[in-house]
N, C-alpha and C positions, 0 to 999 in steps of 0.2 A: 342758622335757617329756618328754624321755626318761628322765631321771633318776628323775622323779617316778612315771612308771609304772612303772620297774624298783623302788622302793622299794614301791610297792603289791603288786606281784607278790610278792616276797619276804615282805612282813607276810602276804600271804593264806597262801601255802605255809608260813611258820611256825606260823600259827593251826591250819592241819590237822595239824602233826606234833604240836602241844601240846593239841590237843583233848582232852576227857574226857567220857564218856558222863553224861547227867544222870539222876539219881533220878527216878523218876515221882512227881508230886504232884498233889494236887485243890486247886483254887480254886474260890470260887463267885463269880459276877459279880453285878450290883445286883438282879436278878431273881431271885437263889436258885438258878440253874442252875448244878450242878456240871460243871466242866471237868477231864478228867484230860489230862495231858501226853503221856502214851504212846498215847492213843487217837487224837489228832491225829496223832503222828508215823507211827503204821501205818498211817492213812489216807494216807500220802504228802506230807501239808502242811508246808510251812515255818513253823518257830516261833521266833519272837523274843522272849526273855526279857530284859525290862529292870527290872533290879532297882536303883532310886534310892530317895534318901531326901532330906529337908531337914531340917535340925536346928534 
């Protein structure tokens, strides 16, 4: 258990070291309302962006 916890901590610290700033972008939801990334970040909200696709 100690090794797993150590590995998780190391991965989290490494991700902080190599993190990059995201460019601001706008998306529309299914109701047509626009959402801007930076408006959520400026409001102090956490944002998880999950880009995925099935081919």
